[in-house]
N, C-alpha and C positions, 0 to 999 in steps of 0.2 A: 667720129661716127659714133653712134647711140648703138648698145647692145641689146639687142633681140631679145626676149625670152623665147620659151620654149612654146609659149601660147601667142605668140607674135600674130599669126595667120588667123587662128581664132579671134580676135582682138581686130584685125581689119575685115573680115568676114563677118564681125558683129556691129561695124560701122561706128565703132570706138574712135573717140578722139586722140590720138596718140602725144604724150610731150615727152620732152627729156626731163628723165628724173633721176639725179646722180648718176648721170651717162647712161640710163638705162630707157629702153621706149616704152612706157607703160599708156593705159589708160587713162585718162582725166575723165571720163564720162562715158557713157552710151547712149546721151542725150539727155540726160535730167538728174543731177545731180539729188535734188529732192525725192524724185523717185525713186532710185536708187539708197538713199538713207532711210527713206520709210519702210521697203522691203524689207532692211534688215531690221529694224525695230518691230516690222507687225510679222515677219514670216523668218524670211533667211536671203542672203546676198551671198557671192562667193567675189574676192579677191584673187588678182596674182603679185603675191609675193616674194616671185623669185629672184628677186633684186638683194633678198638677205642672203648673207654670205654664212655658209655654216661651217665651220672647225670642231674637233672635239680635242680635249686636252687627255691623254692619255698615257698612264705611266702608274708604278706604285705611291709617285708623290704628289698627284694629281689632287687629290683632298686637300692637304696641307699647302700646296702651293695656291689653289684657289682662295683658300681662306687668307691668303693673306695679301693677295691681287685685288680680292673685291671686297666691297663695303658691306655687302650682305653675306650672309655664313652660310657655306656650302653645309657644315655639319649637321646642322639638323633635316638636310634632308635624308629621305631614304631612298632606294631604286625605284625608277622611273616616277619621281617627283622631283618640280623645277621652282627657280626662286627669279625675281627679278631683282635686277642689281645694279652697280654703277662701277665703273673703273675710275678712280680717281686718282688725281696728281697730291704729291705731299701737302699743298697749301688747300686740296678739299676740292679743287675745279673737276667739272668732270669730262674725262677723256672719252667718254661712251657709257651709256645706259644699253642693256645687252639681256636677254632670258638663257639661263643657264639650266639644265637637266641632267640629274644624276643617273646615268645609266647602271652604272653599279661602284663601289668605291673607287675604282681606280678607272675610271674611263667617265666623263661629262662634254655632252654636247652644247655649244655658244650660238645664238644665233646674233648677228653682227649686222647693222644699216647698210646698205651701199656708200651714205652718204660719208660713212665713217672709215671704212674698209681700210685704207691706209694707215692714217694714224691710229687706228686701233691694234691692227696686226701689227705696227712697230712696236707701239707700248707693249704688246703680250711677248715679243719677240726678246725685247730689250730686258727684261724682267722674268726670261726662261730661267729653268734651275734644271738641274739634273735630275733626275729619274721622271721626268714630263717630257712625251712628245707632242707636238701639235700636227695634227692629221687636217689636211683641206678637204672638205666632202665636197666633189664636182658631179657634175651631170646630173644636178639634181633639180626640180622645179618645186615652187610651194604654192599650194592654193590655200587659201583661208576663207571658210564657211563659216558665216556669223548671224546670230538672229536664233530667236525663241524653237524656230523648227528645225536650226543647223546642225545639231548632232543626229538628229534621226536622217535627214536628208545624206550626211555625209555617211551614214554606216550603210546605207540601201545603193549608193553611188559606188564605194568602192567593193561593196558583195558584186556588184553587177559587171566589175572588171575582173570578178573571180577569186576575190580575196577575202575573207572572213576575218574582221578586226572589231570585234565588240567595242562598242564607244557610248553606251548608255549609261554604263557604270562608273565610267572614268571621272573621276575628279576633277574638282578644277585645281589646274597648276598641276597635275601629272601627264604622263604622257604613256603611250605604248607602240611599242616596236615590233615590224613584222618585217624582216630581212632588210630590205633596202626601202620600206614605208617606216617613216615615223610621223605620230600623230599627236600631239598636243592639245590641251584644252583649257585656253587663258583667257580667251572673247574681249580680244584689245579694242572692240567696239563698247563695249559696256554691257552689252547683251551677251549671252550666251557662246558658244563656237568652237571649233577647232581648224587648225592650223597643219594641214598636212602637207610632208616633205617627200617626195614620190621621185622614182625614174624621170627625167627629162620625156622620154619618148613615152609615155602613159600618160603628163599632163593633159592633153587634148580629150584624151579618151574618157579621163575623170571629169572636166570642163564639161564635157556633151552629156555625161551622164545625169549632170548635175541639172545640167539645163533642163534636161528630160523632167526631173522632179521640179520644175517651176523653179528651182533657185536662180536668183536675177544677177546678172552678171553686174559688178559695180565697180567704179573706179578711184583714182585719189583723192577726187574732190569729196564724194562720200565720205571716207575714208578718214578725212581729216576732219569734217562738219562733227561723224560720229564720236571719235574721240577726244572733239571738244565737248562736246555735248555732256560726255561721260568722266569730265574733268582731267583728262589725262595729259602729261606734258609731252613735248616733243622733241625731238634733241635739235637744236639750231635755230629753234625757236623760244620754247620755254626754258630749255636746257643749255649750256655751252661750258666752255674752260673757265672762261672768268667767272663763273658762280657756283656753288656748291649744292648736293643735292637740295639741302633745307633749305637755300634761295631758290630751289627752281619746283618745289610743290613735291619732291619725292623723296620727302625722309627717311619713308618707310623701309627704302632700301639700305638703310645704315643700322646694322645690328651690334651693337655696343654689348651687350648681356656677358660674353666671356670675355673678362678683364685682363686674361692673359693672351690676345688674339692680337698680335702686331700687324692688323693690316694698314694698306697705304691709306696716309692720309687722315688716319686714327686721331691723331692729338687735335686736331681743328675737328673733323666731323665729331667726336665726341662731343665737345665742347659745344657747339651748335646741336647737338642732338639735345640737351639737355638745356641750352639758355638760347637759343635761337641763333639766328646770321645775322648779319648787317641790312638784309632785304628780307622782304615775306612776299610769298605768294596769295593774290586775292583774286577771286570769282567779281566778276561786275555785268550786269545787263544796263542797255543801254535804253535812257528815258527818252522815248518818241522816235522820229526817223533816222536814217542814216545806220554807220556800219563803224564796230568796232575796227581797227585796222593795226596790225603788227606797227610798233613805232612810235601808236599815238601817244602825247603825254599824259599824264594822270595828273590833275591839280585838287588839292584841298587848300580852302581857302586863299587860294591866288599862290599860292607855292606849290611847284613841280616836285613831287613826291615820288616819281616814278615815270613807267610805260607800258602799255601792253603789249604782252609775247605771242599773244594769240587770240586773233577775234573773226569771227564769223557770223553767218545767219545761221538762228538754232531752228530749224522744220517744227521740231514739236514745241518750243515754246514760243516761235512766230515771233520772234525779239534778237536783238544782235544780243552776242553775248561774245566776253572774253576774257581771258587769264592776264593779269598784271605782275609785275614785279614792282613794289611799292619798299621804299624807305623807313615807314613806320606803319603801325596799324590803327587804323580807325575804325568805327561803325559808321552806318546810314549811307549818305549821299559824298559825291565828288563830283567834279569836272571831267572831261575827258574831250580832247583835242579831235573834231571832226568834220573835215575837208576846211579846215582852217580858222575853224570856228570853236569856241566849248560849248559842249553840249551838258545836260546832267545825265549821272549815270548814279546806279545805287550799287553796295555791295550785297550779293549773293551767295547762296551756299554751294559748294560744288560736291559732288558734281551736281551740272547743270540739270541733267534729266538721269534720275536714280533710276536704277535697273529695275524696268518693266514698266515704267509711267507712262509710256507711249500706248500702251494698252489697257490702262486703267481707265 
């Protein structure tokens, strides 16, 4: 049986098409993926992210432990700020990618995707050390509000529920907490936006307050097309245990500035950060009709050099776009297998849709 989030009845009332996503019943869409996508690009949309699992690492060795466990360096964080990082194996393969926020020197908040929950928690537990305790945050829902109007709408909706939580001055990749409410500002769709974790019993009221401000409900379909236009890699598609962050388009999660920091996988990751990995991620646009799909072969001069890891239709560009992992760098055009036939495609810059392009 799938797990129902605190917003399940709200989704049913909104006529959402629900699907099983990593064991959770979540909306695929509310009628039109393209309409939901465009709402985020032009104004604001809201997503149920309650499948995210939240833990906190607490203790006098929390900072030291996370500096060893993560590829990115939490030492550069100040209170109320966060970063995107990876948990990597010794060979550099990615166990999980996650967001980490520093509450204070002895407390960090980590967001884990449902699909990797068991493996990630097992990895963290296996590497746990004295002086660090893992606390599981339960009875919590997560609502993301994304788009150019997202921050203002979120602040107004939160105020309507009787809580004053100023957000306009909140920097990107920073967070603000008030009791059991925790609001971060990462904008994972390529637009501005906030992610609100709050008590489960208040989730429906927040959703309704946002709806009253004309924030459009959006589902997994729009979430995927938005992140792909933004050029963001997704675990299970562009990221996996067989490849390193450098081979998955997320080498920014590797920080090697402190030469004395012995984080897991450093030997491999430092080498690839400086010289590149065995594979490279590129962005492709399909020339002509058809759709780039995950698994489709990428060929250069008749030789297969890689495959599409993520592909879809871009509502903003009006064409099929995709991320591919290839074994060699090249410029210009290539061929991609579409419905069993080779079709021309060309390299394009990533992100496919730079921030704010949809409104220019």
